[in-house]
C-alpha positions in Angstrom: -10.0 -5.8 -12.4 -9.8 -2.0 -11.6 -6.8 -0.7 -9.7 -6.2 2.0 -7.2 -3.1 3.3 -5.6 -3.5 4.8 -2.2 -0.7 6.8 -0.6 -1.0 7.8 3.0 1.9 10.2 2.7 -0.2 13.4 2.6 -2.2 12.2 5.7 1.0 11.5 7.6 3.2 14.4 6.6 0.6 17.2 6.5 -1.8 16.1 9.2 0.4 14.2 11.7 4.0 15.5 11.2 2.7 19.0 10.2 5.3 19.3 7.4 5.3 19.3 3.6 5.3 16.0 1.8 8.9 15.4 0.8 9.7 14.5 -2.8 11.8 11.5 -1.6 10.0 9.2 0.8 9.7 5.5 1.5 7.9 3.0 3.6 5.9 -0.2 3.5 3.0 -1.2 1.3 0.3 -3.8 1.1 -1.7 -5.2 -1.9 -5.3 -5.8 -1.2 -8.0 -7.3 -3.4 -11.8 -6.9 -3.2 -13.2 -9.9 -5.2 -16.8 -8.7 -4.9 -16.1 -5.5 -6.8 -13.2 -6.8 -8.8 -10.9 -4.2 -7.5 -7.2 -4.1 -6.4 -5.5 -1.6 -4.1 -1.8 -0.9 -3.6 -1.6 1.0 -0.3 1.6 2.9 0.5 2.4 4.2 3.9 5.4 6.2 5.0 7.8 4.4 7.3 7.1 6.4 10.4 3.3 6.1 9.9 3.1 2.3 9.8 5.7 0.2 11.6 4.2 -3.0 10.4 2.3 -4.1 7.3 -0.6 -5.1 9.5 -0.9 -1.5 10.7 -1.6 -0.5 7.0 -4.3 -3.1 6.7 -5.9 -2.0 9.9 -5.9 1.6 8.8 -7.3 0.7 5.4 -10.1 -1.2 7.1 -10.9 1.7 9.5 -11.0 4.2 6.6 -13.2 1.9 4.4 -15.5 0.8 7.2 -14.4 -2.9 6.9 -14.4 -5.2 9.8 -11.2 -6.9 10.7 -9.2 -8.5 13.5 -5.7 -9.1 14.8 -4.3 -12.6 15.2 -3.4 -13.8 18.7 0.2 -12.7 18.3 -0.8 -9.3 16.9 1.5 -10.0 13.9 -1.2 -9.7 11.2 -4.6 -8.0 10.7 -7.2 -9.9 8.7 -10.1 -8.4 6.9 -13.2 -10.2 8.1 -15.0 -10.4 4.8 -13.8 -13.4 2.8 -14.2 -11.6 -0.4 -11.4 -9.3 0.6 -7.8 -10.5 0.9 -4.3 -9.1 1.5 -2.2 -10.7 -1.2 1.2 -9.5 0.0 3.3 -6.5 0.9 6.7 -5.0 0.7 8.7 -1.8 0.7 8.5 1.2 -1.5 10.5 4.3 -2.3 9.4 7.2 -4.5 11.1 10.3 -5.9 8.3 12.5 -7.2 10.9 15.0 -8.6 12.6 12.3 -10.7 9.3 10.5 -11.2 10.5 7.1 -10.0 8.8 4.4 -7.9 10.5 1.3 -6.6 8.7 -1.6 -5.1 10.4 -4.6 -3.6 11.0 -6.9 -0.6 8.1 -8.7 1.1 6.0 -8.8 4.3 6.6 -11.2 7.1 2.8 -11.2 7.8 1.5 -11.4 4.3 4.3 -12.6 2.0 5.6 -11.1 -1.2 3.2 -9.0 -3.3 1.9 -10.1 -6.7 4.0 -8.3 -9.3 2.2 -9.7 -12.3 1.2 -6.7 -14.5 1.8 -4.4 -11.6 3.8 -1.9 -13.6 1.1 -1.7 -16.2 -1.6 -1.2 -13.6 0.4 1.6 -11.9 1.1 3.4 -15.1 -2.6 3.2 -16.1 -3.2 5.8 -13.4 -3.2 9.4 -14.4 -1.1 10.5 -11.4 1.6 8.0 -12.3 1.9 8.9 -16.0 5.6 9.3 -16.9 6.9 7.5 -13.9 9.7 4.9 -14.1 8.5 1.9 -12.1 11.0 -0.7 -10.9 10.1 -3.9 -9.2 13.1 -5.6 -7.4 
């Protein structure tokens, strides 16, 4: 399964907040799988950009032209294609100066993320080489 890490920090800080991306930042994330293309995504969003995990899923769908829908209580957003799934979520914190990334917690809407081999997957990405990854 191929792996991608998507960080909405640049989009939020540069385009929305009109300020530089801080070295220390934190927020929520979701883990999404595309079974058709055997691909997994870890999608990070700064705290002020996505109040809920479902907001991250909705934004991901919009940016990737995927259909989705809110449940009746507007507490979760579901990808319409059954070959796509949100496997969980949590909170993240990064210090790009110290090269550390921490992942933990869980999502009320989607449950805890799948941490199996997640460190290995993250460290396989060129942009994350040399980072210390901790999963709590």
